[in-house]
C-alpha positions as CSV (number, residue, x, y, z in Angstrom):
1,M,-15.6,7.2,25.9
2,K,-18.7,6.5,24.1
3,K,-20.6,3.4,24.1
4,F,-20.8,1.5,20.7
5,F,-22.3,-1.6,19.9
6,A,-20.0,-3.7,17.6
7,I,-18.1,-6.4,18.5
8,I,-14.9,-7.8,17.5
9,A,-14.8,-10.8,15.6
10,G,-11.5,-11.9,14.9
11,F,-8.0,-10.9,14.0
12,I,-6.2,-10.8,10.5
13,L,-2.8,-11.4,10.1
14,L,-1.9,-9.5,6.8
15,L,1.7,-10.3,5.6
16,G,2.6,-8.2,2.3
17,F,1.6,-7.4,-1.3
18,L,3.5,-9.5,-4.0
19,P,3.5,-8.1,-7.7
20,I,3.0,-10.7,-10.4
21,L,3.6,-10.7,-13.9
22,S,0.6,-11.3,-15.8
23,H,0.9,-14.7,-17.8
24,A,-0.5,-18.0,-18.2
25,E,0.5,-20.5,-15.7
26,A,1.4,-23.9,-18.0
27,S,1.7,-22.1,-21.6
28,S,2.6,-19.1,-23.4
29,P,-0.3,-16.8,-23.2
30,K,-2.1,-16.1,-26.4
31,E,-3.2,-12.5,-25.3
32,Q,-1.3,-10.5,-22.6
33,H,-1.7,-7.4,-20.8
34,Y,0.7,-4.8,-21.7
35,S,2.1,-1.7,-20.3
36,I,3.2,1.4,-22.2
37,L,4.9,4.6,-21.2
38,F,5.3,7.7,-23.6
39,D,7.9,9.5,-24.3
40,K,5.8,12.5,-23.1
41,N,2.9,12.7,-20.5
42,A,0.1,12.8,-23.0
43,I,-1.8,9.7,-24.7
44,P,-1.3,9.8,-28.6
45,S,-5.0,10.4,-30.1
46,T,-4.4,7.2,-32.5
47,L,-3.4,4.7,-29.7
48,E,-6.8,2.9,-29.6
49,Q,-7.0,2.4,-33.4
50,Q,-3.4,1.3,-33.4
51,V,-4.2,-1.4,-30.7
52,K,-7.5,-2.2,-32.6
53,N,-5.6,-2.8,-35.7
54,M,-3.7,-5.2,-33.3
55,G,-6.4,-7.3,-32.2
56,G,-6.1,-5.7,-29.1
57,E,-8.0,-3.3,-26.8
58,V,-7.2,-0.2,-24.6
59,T,-8.5,-1.2,-21.2
60,F,-6.2,1.7,-19.5
61,T,-5.3,5.3,-19.2
62,V,-3.4,7.7,-17.2
63,P,-3.1,10.8,-19.8
64,E,-1.3,13.1,-17.2
65,I,1.6,10.7,-17.1
66,G,1.4,9.5,-20.5
67,F,0.8,5.6,-19.4
68,A,-1.7,3.2,-20.6
69,Q,-2.5,-0.6,-20.2
70,V,-3.8,-2.5,-23.4
71,K,-4.8,-6.0,-24.2
72,V,-3.1,-7.5,-27.3
73,P,-1.9,-10.9,-28.5
74,S,1.3,-11.9,-27.5
75,K,2.5,-11.8,-30.8
76,A,1.5,-8.3,-31.2
77,Y,4.7,-7.1,-28.5
78,G,7.0,-6.1,-30.9
79,K,4.7,-3.7,-33.0
80,L,3.7,-2.3,-29.5
81,K,7.3,-1.5,-28.5
82,G,7.8,0.0,-32.0
83,M,4.8,2.2,-31.9
84,S,5.7,5.7,-32.3
85,G,6.5,7.9,-29.3
86,V,6.7,5.0,-27.0
87,S,9.5,5.1,-24.0
88,S,9.1,1.7,-22.9
89,A,6.4,-1.1,-23.2
90,N,6.4,-4.5,-20.9
91,P,4.1,-7.2,-19.5
92,S,1.8,-5.4,-16.8
93,V,2.8,-5.9,-13.4
94,S,0.0,-6.3,-11.0
95,W,-0.1,-5.9,-7.4
96,N,-1.9,-8.4,-4.8
97,L,-3.8,-8.0,-1.8
98,P,-1.5,-9.0,1.1
99,K,-1.9,-12.5,2.3
100,S,-4.6,-13.3,5.4
101,H,-5.2,-15.4,8.1
102,N,-8.4,-15.4,9.5
103,I,-8.8,-16.4,12.9
104,K,-12.4,-16.6,14.6
105,E,-13.0,-16.1,18.2
106,S,-15.5,-15.6,20.9
107,G,-15.3,-11.7,20.8
108,I,-14.6,-8.9,22.7
109,N,-17.5,-7.1,24.5
110,P,-16.4,-3.2,23.7
111,E,-18.8,-2.3,26.6
112,K,-16.8,-4.2,29.3
113,T,-13.0,-4.0,27.5
114,P,-12.3,-0.2,26.5
115,L,-10.5,-0.3,22.9
116,W,-8.0,2.7,24.2
117,D,-6.6,-0.2,26.4
118,M,-5.8,-2.1,23.5
119,Q,-4.1,0.3,21.2
120,W,-1.0,-0.2,22.5
121,D,0.4,1.4,19.1
122,I,-1.6,4.3,19.1
123,R,-0.9,4.7,22.8
124,R,3.0,4.6,21.9
125,I,2.9,7.1,19.1
126,T,0.6,9.7,20.8
127,N,2.7,9.4,24.5
128,N,-0.3,7.5,25.8
129,G,-2.9,10.2,24.4
130,E,-1.0,13.4,25.5
131,S,-0.6,14.4,21.5
132,Y,-4.1,14.7,21.7
133,K,-4.0,17.8,23.9
134,L,-1.2,19.6,21.5
135,G,-3.7,18.8,18.1
136,T,-5.9,16.1,16.9
137,G,-6.2,17.4,13.1
138,S,-8.8,19.2,11.4
139,H,-10.5,19.1,8.1
140,D,-8.3,21.5,6.5
141,V,-6.1,18.9,6.2
142,I,-6.8,15.4,4.2
143,V,-5.1,12.1,3.6
144,G,-5.8,10.2,0.5
145,I,-5.8,6.4,1.1
146,V,-5.0,4.6,-2.0
147,D,-6.3,1.3,-1.0
148,T,-9.1,-0.9,-0.7
149,G,-11.6,1.7,-0.6
150,I,-13.1,2.4,3.2
151,D,-16.4,1.3,5.0
152,R,-18.5,4.7,4.7
153,D,-21.1,3.8,7.3
154,H,-18.3,2.8,10.0
155,S,-19.4,5.1,13.1
156,D,-15.8,5.7,13.8
157,L,-14.7,6.9,10.3
158,V,-18.2,8.7,9.2
159,K,-17.6,11.9,10.8
160,N,-14.1,12.6,9.1
161,L,-14.9,10.9,5.6
162,M,-14.8,13.8,3.2
163,P,-16.6,14.2,-0.2
164,G,-14.9,12.8,-3.2
165,S,-13.8,9.5,-2.6
166,K,-13.6,7.6,-5.9
167,N,-13.1,4.0,-7.0
168,F,-10.7,2.9,-10.0
169,V,-11.6,-0.8,-10.1
170,P,-12.8,-1.0,-14.2
171,P,-15.9,-3.3,-14.9
172,G,-14.7,-6.9,-14.4
173,G,-12.1,-6.0,-11.7
174,Y,-8.9,-7.3,-12.4
175,Q,-8.7,-8.6,-15.9
176,G,-12.3,-9.4,-15.9
177,E,-12.3,-12.1,-12.9
178,E,-14.5,-10.1,-10.8
179,P,-17.6,-9.7,-12.4
180,Y,-19.4,-7.8,-9.1
181,E,-16.9,-5.1,-10.2
182,K,-19.4,-2.4,-12.2
183,G,-16.9,0.2,-12.4
184,D,-19.0,2.9,-10.8
185,P,-16.5,5.8,-9.7
186,N,-18.7,6.4,-6.7
187,A,-17.8,2.6,-5.3
188,F,-15.2,3.0,-2.7
189,D,-16.9,1.1,-0.3
190,D,-14.3,-1.6,1.3
191,L,-15.2,-5.2,0.1
192,H,-11.8,-6.4,2.1
193,G,-11.3,-4.8,5.0
194,H,-7.5,-3.4,4.6
195,G,-8.3,0.0,3.7
196,S,-11.0,0.3,6.5
197,H,-7.9,-0.4,8.8
198,V,-5.6,1.7,7.5
199,A,-8.0,4.4,7.6
200,G,-8.8,3.8,11.6
201,S,-5.1,3.9,12.4
202,I,-5.2,7.8,10.7
203,A,-8.5,8.9,11.7
204,A,-10.8,6.9,13.7
205,N,-13.1,8.8,16.5
206,G,-15.4,6.8,18.3
207,G,-15.0,3.5,19.8
208,M,-11.2,3.7,19.1
209,L,-8.9,6.7,18.4
210,G,-6.7,6.9,15.4
211,V,-3.6,8.9,15.5
212,A,-5.0,11.9,13.7
213,P,-8.9,11.6,15.4
214,D,-10.2,15.0,13.6
215,T,-8.4,14.9,10.7
216,G,-10.3,14.6,6.6
217,I,-9.8,11.2,5.3
218,R,-10.7,10.2,1.4
219,A,-10.7,6.8,-0.2
220,Y,-9.1,6.2,-3.8
221,R,-10.2,2.7,-4.2
222,V,-7.5,0.4,-6.6
223,F,-8.3,-3.0,-5.3
224,G,-11.4,-5.7,-4.9
225,T,-10.7,-8.8,-3.2
226,S,-8.2,-9.7,-5.8
227,A,-5.1,-8.0,-7.6
228,A,-4.7,-4.4,-8.7
229,E,-3.1,-3.0,-11.9
230,T,-0.2,-0.4,-12.2
231,S,-2.6,1.7,-14.2
232,W,-5.6,2.2,-11.5
233,I,-2.8,2.7,-8.6
234,V,-1.2,5.6,-10.5
235,S,-4.3,7.1,-11.7
236,A,-6.2,7.4,-8.3
237,M,-2.5,8.8,-7.1
238,V,-2.7,11.8,-10.0
239,A,-6.3,12.1,-8.7
240,A,-5.8,12.6,-5.3
241,A,-2.5,15.4,-6.3
242,N,-5.4,17.2,-8.6
243,D,-8.2,16.6,-5.6
244,G,-5.5,18.6,-3.3
245,V,-5.1,15.7,-1.0
246,D,-2.1,17.0,1.5
247,V,-0.8,13.4,1.9
248,I,-1.5,10.5,0.0
249,S,-1.2,7.2,2.3
250,M,0.2,4.2,0.4
251,S,0.1,0.6,2.1
252,L,1.0,-1.2,-0.7
253,G,4.0,-2.4,-2.8
254,G,6.0,-5.2,-4.1
255,F,9.0,-5.7,-6.6
256,D,9.8,-4.9,-9.7
257,V,12.6,-5.5,-12.3
258,K,14.9,-3.6,-14.3
259,G,16.1,-6.1,-16.6
260,Q,14.5,-9.1,-18.6
261,V,11.8,-11.9,-17.4
262,F,11.7,-15.0,-18.9
263,Y,9.1,-17.9,-19.9
264,V,10.1,-21.6,-19.9
265,D,7.5,-23.8,-21.7
266,P,7.4,-26.6,-19.4
267,E,6.9,-28.9,-22.1
268,T,9.0,-27.8,-25.3
269,G,11.6,-26.3,-23.0
270,K,11.1,-22.8,-25.4
271,K,12.5,-19.9,-23.8
272,E,10.6,-16.7,-24.2
273,N,12.1,-13.1,-23.2
274,L,8.7,-11.1,-21.8
275,G,10.7,-8.0,-21.5
276,N,11.1,-5.8,-18.1
277,G,8.6,-3.7,-15.8
278,V,10.6,-0.6,-16.8
279,A,6.8,1.4,-18.2
280,D,5.4,0.5,-14.8
281,F,8.3,1.6,-12.7
282,K,8.2,4.6,-14.6
283,A,5.0,5.2,-14.4
284,Y,5.3,5.1,-10.4
285,T,8.3,7.5,-10.9
286,R,6.2,9.9,-12.7
287,A,3.2,9.5,-10.8
288,I,4.7,10.7,-7.8
289,D,6.6,13.5,-9.3
290,Y,2.9,14.4,-10.0
291,A,1.9,14.0,-6.8
292,T,4.7,15.5,-5.3
293,N,4.6,19.0,-8.1
294,K,0.9,19.4,-6.8
295,G,1.8,19.6,-3.2
296,S,1.0,16.0,-2.1
297,L,3.4,14.0,0.4
298,V,3.7,10.7,-0.7
299,V,4.1,7.6,2.3
300,V,4.2,4.0,1.2
301,A,5.2,0.6,3.3
302,A,8.5,-0.9,3.0
303,G,7.0,-4.3,2.3
304,N,7.0,-7.6,4.5
305,E,9.4,-10.0,2.9
306,N,11.9,-9.3,5.9
307,L,14.4,-8.1,3.2
308,N,17.4,-5.7,2.9
309,A,15.8,-3.9,-0.1
310,T,19.2,-2.6,-0.7
311,N,21.0,-5.6,-1.1
312,K,20.1,-6.3,-4.8
313,K,21.1,-10.3,-4.8
314,E,19.2,-10.6,-2.0
315,V,16.0,-8.8,-3.6
316,M,16.3,-10.8,-6.9
317,D,16.9,-14.4,-5.2
318,Y,13.9,-13.7,-3.7
319,I,11.8,-12.5,-6.9
320,N,13.1,-15.5,-8.8
321,L,11.5,-17.5,-5.8
322,E,8.5,-16.4,-6.0
323,L,8.3,-16.3,-10.3
324,A,9.9,-19.7,-10.3
325,E,6.5,-21.1,-9.1
326,S,5.1,-20.0,-12.6
327,G,8.0,-20.8,-14.8
328,L,9.1,-17.4,-15.0
329,Y,12.4,-16.4,-14.0
330,A,14.2,-12.5,-13.9
331,V,18.0,-11.1,-14.8
332,G,18.8,-7.7,-13.6
333,A,18.3,-5.6,-10.7
334,G,15.1,-5.6,-8.5
335,F,13.5,-3.0,-6.9
336,E,10.9,-2.6,-4.0
337,V,8.3,-0.4,-5.8
338,P,7.5,2.3,-4.7
339,G,9.7,2.6,-1.6
340,T,13.0,2.7,-3.6
341,I,11.4,5.8,-5.7
342,P,12.9,9.0,-4.9
343,G,10.2,11.7,-3.4
344,V,8.5,9.0,-1.3
345,V,8.3,8.7,2.4
346,T,9.4,4.9,3.1
347,V,8.2,3.2,6.8
348,S,9.5,0.3,8.3
349,A,7.7,-1.6,11.0
350,T,8.4,-2.0,14.7
351,G,6.7,-4.3,17.3
352,P,6.1,-3.6,21.0
353,K,9.5,-3.1,22.1
354,D,10.5,-0.7,19.2
355,V,12.4,-3.6,17.5
356,L,12.2,-3.9,13.9
357,A,9.2,-6.1,13.2
358,N,10.1,-9.6,12.0
359,Y,8.4,-9.5,8.9
360,S,9.6,-5.3,8.0
361,N,11.8,-5.0,4.9
362,Y,14.5,-2.8,6.1
363,G,17.9,-0.9,4.3
364,P,20.1,1.7,4.7
365,G,19.2,5.0,2.6
366,F,15.9,2.7,1.9
367,I,13.9,3.6,5.0
368,D,13.1,6.8,5.9
369,I,11.5,6.5,9.2
370,A,9.7,3.9,11.4
371,A,6.2,3.4,13.1
372,V,4.6,0.7,15.0
373,G,3.0,-1.7,13.2
374,G,3.1,-5.0,15.1
375,D,5.0,-8.1,15.4
376,A,4.7,-11.8,14.8
377,R,7.6,-13.1,17.1
378,M,5.0,-14.7,19.3
379,Y,2.4,-15.6,16.6
380,D,5.2,-17.3,15.0
381,Q,6.5,-19.4,18.3
382,Y,3.5,-20.5,18.8
383,T,2.4,-21.8,15.6
384,E,5.9,-23.3,15.3
385,E,5.3,-25.4,18.7
386,G,1.9,-26.5,17.9
387,R,0.5,-24.3,20.3
388,F,-1.9,-21.8,18.4
389,E,-4.8,-22.1,20.3
390,E,-2.9,-21.3,23.5
391,Y,-1.7,-18.1,21.6
392,I,-5.3,-17.3,20.6
393,N,-7.3,-18.5,23.9
394,N,-4.7,-16.1,26.0
395,R,-5.4,-13.4,23.5
396,L,-1.5,-13.1,23.3
397,F,-2.2,-11.1,20.0
398,E,-3.4,-8.3,22.0
399,Q,0.0,-7.8,22.8
400,E,2.0,-7.8,19.3
401,F,-1.2,-7.0,16.8
402,N,-2.8,-3.6,15.8
403,L,-6.4,-3.2,16.5
404,S,-8.3,-0.8,13.5
405,T,-11.3,-0.6,12.0
406,S,-12.8,-3.1,9.5
407,N,-15.1,-3.0,6.7
408,D,-18.1,-4.0,8.3
409,G,-18.8,-1.6,11.3
410,S,-16.3,-3.9,13.5
411,Y,-12.7,-3.8,14.2
412,Y,-10.0,-6.7,14.1
413,W,-6.6,-6.9,14.3
414,S,-3.4,-7.3,12.1
415,I,0.1,-6.4,11.6
416,G,2.5,-5.3,8.8
417,T,4.2,-1.9,7.0
418,S,0.6,-1.3,6.0
419,M,0.0,-0.5,9.4
420,A,2.5,1.5,10.1
421,T,2.4,3.9,6.9
422,P,-0.8,5.4,8.0
423,K,0.5,6.5,11.2
424,V,2.9,8.2,9.6
425,S,0.6,10.1,7.4
426,A,-1.5,11.0,10.1
427,V,1.5,12.9,12.0
428,A,2.3,14.3,8.6
429,A,-1.4,15.8,8.7
430,L,-1.0,17.2,12.2
431,L,2.4,18.7,11.1
432,I,-0.2,20.3,8.3
433,D,-2.5,21.4,10.6
434,K,0.1,22.8,12.9
435,H,2.6,24.6,10.8
436,G,0.5,25.7,7.4
437,K,0.2,23.9,3.8
438,M,3.9,23.6,2.9
439,P,5.8,22.0,-0.1
440,P,6.3,18.4,0.6
441,K,9.8,18.5,0.7
442,K,10.0,21.0,3.8
443,L,7.1,18.6,5.4
444,E,9.1,15.7,4.6
445,D,12.2,17.3,6.5
446,L,9.9,18.6,9.2
447,L,9.1,15.0,9.8
448,Y,12.1,13.5,10.3
449,K,13.3,16.5,12.6
450,T,10.8,16.8,14.7
451,A,8.2,13.8,14.8
452,V,10.5,10.6,15.8
453,D,12.7,9.5,18.6
454,P,16.0,9.5,16.8
455,V,18.3,7.2,16.3
456,K,22.0,6.9,15.3
457,G,24.9,4.2,13.6
458,T,23.5,1.0,12.5
459,D,19.9,1.4,13.7
460,K,19.2,4.0,10.5
461,K,19.1,0.9,8.1
462,N,16.4,-0.4,10.3
463,F,14.4,2.6,11.1
464,G,15.6,5.7,9.0
465,S,15.5,9.0,11.2
466,G,13.7,7.2,14.0
467,H,10.8,5.9,15.6
468,L,7.4,7.9,14.8
469,N,6.1,10.0,18.2
470,A,3.2,12.2,17.3
471,Y,4.0,14.2,20.6
472,N,7.4,15.0,19.9
473,A,6.0,16.5,16.8
474,L,3.4,18.4,18.2
475,K,5.1,20.0,21.3
């Protein structure tokens, strides 16, 4: 392994994306962002003028799937829903970056501590590197990473970063709260670190190794350092599919409600119906269908809330617990999105002993495959016992967290279904490189049949077809 000079400055615990409905905290909003889905996969030419007549503006459109986001006075909601050709409209569902806990430590000198020895997760998936003898991928296959961007200068990533990366964060960023965002379509640089970590698990080749260290990768940035809108994410999916990427890797997700969301004014007690999230849910469905029809396999994270995602009461209880902080509550059925949408590969996370990670979502028929994403059992135990400093000083995180590339040329430790998902994307890319281009459904079936250590019975609710194994896929 060649020498390198970056040092690991710390590790980060990344725990999950939480969807939020755009709203005011203390009073009913005067102006609101709304999602609109039209009957047809097109945007009417009159939309901009109609919205302008309501005193608002169109902020984003995805014409390929007939989806738009607008900002109008809240009193105009009824007019939006009543526009000709509108299938559904609702307050926009936005998506947050993972919660993180940063812990600084003295650092690691890679010259004295080879990173391969720390990559227990990659060693597990590659059969201690044996899969590399059978295939490492090529630039004939590209994984599109819909995330926070990629460090374009990282020495471990640059050789596999293909031309054509794009930024979908518009000027001003999330609801105008990120003034540093200029809307430059070429500004795909990672401002957070999450996307670079994902990219390293797929195709790092240098100080560390990804599962497919010679596979092409491309960034589709939909996050800055705050939240992302559904419109940006589905637009990135459409663009990736149009670019011909073979696999779309999405280490993101959250929850959506088919039903109604209500706001209760804390002063007056007045209840206001804010609609539902059906437009956003259907937009994801259309985007997945679009990508699949274009030949791209979509791989998504199951989420990190430790929920049985098929238990609707459990999901709704969780959603309402989160909404309650903002004076909101929902009635109806809750869904993990996009993991519950047909046509995607939904990935749960496992820890060092091939057991379900203590944060991973699960559920029969929901999970398609499991991959190593790290665990937090020791982390939680030592924290609860007041021994966290001992946990850090003894470097116990190395036993349960995953190491990968950062957005500053170095590396960091993390856990989550976000860390499991790119490994499945990487193995899917290896299968394409071995067998040639194929329809996404055929690739999906091949993934489940050949790229796993199979499981049976009740284990399927946690691990789907089984535990990811790159060596099995290629032998």
